[in-house]
N, C-alpha and C positions, 0 to 999 in steps of 0.2 A: 504494499499500500504505499503511495507516495505521500509526501507532507501535506499536499492540498487536499487529498481524500481524507486524510486523518483529520485535518483541521475542520473540513466541512461536516464530518461525522460528529466531531465534538460539539460544533455549534448547533447542529440540529438536535443533539442529545440534551444540551443544556436548554434550549428553547423549549423543548417538549416536556422534559422531566427533571430539570434541575441538575446541577452538578453532580450531587451525590448519586443520582439515579440514572445517569446517561447510559451506562453500560448494562445495567441490569434493572429493568423497571419492576416495580411492586406488582404483586398480583391483584392489588386493589386499584380501584379507579375513584373510590370516595366512601362516604359514609351516609347512610340514610338516617335522619334524626327527626324527633318529634319538635314542633316549634309552633307555639301558640295555637294549639287546636288543629293544626294540620302537619303535614310531614314534608320535608324538603330534602333533596339530594344534595349534599355538600361534596363537590367533585374536587380532585386534586388539580393543582395548576397545570395547565397544558392539556387537560383531557377535553376532547372535542365531543360535542353531542352526536349522536347516532340514532338511526331509526331502529336499530336492533335492541331488543330486550335485554336488561341486565338481570343478574342474580343477586340476591341478598342472603347473607348468612344470619339465621336467627341465633338466639342466645344458646342453643344446644349445638350450633355448628351445621345445622341442616341448611342446605341451599333452597331458598324459596324462589319461586318464578311468579311473576315476571314484573319487572320494573321498567317502565318507559318514561324517559326524561321529557319533560315539557319545557316551557319557556324559562329564560334565565329571570331570576328575582333580582330586584335592584340592589339591594344591600349585599356585601361581599359575605363569603362563608366565614363562620368562626371556627372552622376545623384548621387546626394548626399541625403542619407536618414538618417535624424537625425544624430547621432553620430556613426552609424554602419559602415559607409565607403561607399566605392564604389562596384558597381556589375560589370558585364561584358556586353560588347557590342556584338550584333549579327547582321548578315545581315538578311533581311527579304524578304519573298515573300508574296504578297497580292493577294486576290481573291475577286471576287464580287463587292459590293459597295465600299469597302475599296480600292481596286485596282484602280477603276475609281476616287475616291477622291485623292488618292495619285499622280496620274497622272496629275490631274489639279492643286493641290496645296499641298504640304507636310504639315502635321499637327503635333502638339505637343499634345500628348494624352495619358491618362493612359491606361494600358492594364490589363484587368481583369482575375483573376483566374477562372478556371472552376467552374460551379455552382452558380456564383454570378448573381443575378437578379437585374434589373434597375428598381427603382421606380420613384416617382415624382422628377421633374427636373426643375430647373429655370436657369437663366443666370450665377449664380455663384455656385450653389449647385446641387449635384446629390445624391439621397438616394439609397443605395445598400443593398442587404439582401442576406444571405446565411446560411443554417442550423441554422435557429432561431436567428441568429445575425444580427444586423442592423449597418450601418455606414453611415456617411454623408461624401461625398467628396466635398471639397470646393477648388475652383481654383482661382488664381489671379497672377497678374505679379508684380514683383518688379522692380527697375529701370534697373536691367540687366538680369533677369531671370524669370522663371516661377515657381510658389510654388503650390503644390498640398498637401492638408492637409486632412487626414483621421481622423475622429472623431467617437469614439464608446462610448455609455453611460453606457452599462451594460457589462461588467465592463468597466469604463472609461479608455480610452486609446486615444493617439493622436500621429499620425505619420506624420512627415513633409518630403515631397519629394521635393527637389529644383534642378532645372535644369538650369545652367547658358546658356544664349542665345548667349554670345559673343559680344553683341551690346546692345545699350541703347533702352528701351522701355518706354512708358508712364505707371507709376505704377498704379495699381488697388487695390493692398493690403492695408488694414488699418492697 
C-alpha cells in the first residue's frame, strides 16, 4: 500500500469512526433509550441512516427485531463514547417483538450493526461475533447512568459508551 492510499484510508476511518475506531469498528451503532415518554435512537458519530431495520439487545442479551430509524431530532444525543464526542438522536419506529416490548416498558439497550451475531449471554455479558471478530459487551449501572463496554481481544480494544439517565440508580459497576 502506498503512502497516499494509507493516508486516504486513515482519513476515511477518522471521518466515520473516530481515531480509536478507524481500523476496528464497534459491533454497535448506538443505544436505544427512553426519553420523556417516548424512545429515541442515539447513534454513534458517523453512523448514516439506512432503510434496513436494526436489531436491539434486551436486558437478557436477546436480539429483538426490528428498529427502523426515522427523522433526526433537533437536540444532539447525550450518549458519550469514550472521548469521541456525541452522536445524533433519531426518532424510531419499532416492529414485532420490539414494538410490543417498547409499548409495555421502554428499555435502554445497545443497537447492533448488520451482520453481528449474538453468542453466549449471562446477566452482565453478551458475546458478539462478526466477520471473524469477537467482542464481549459488558453492561452495568453507575450511580447516575448506564455504561456499556465493548471489549475485543484480537487486537485488543476497549470502547466505553455512557448514557446518563438523569436520575440516581443503584450502581452495579465495579
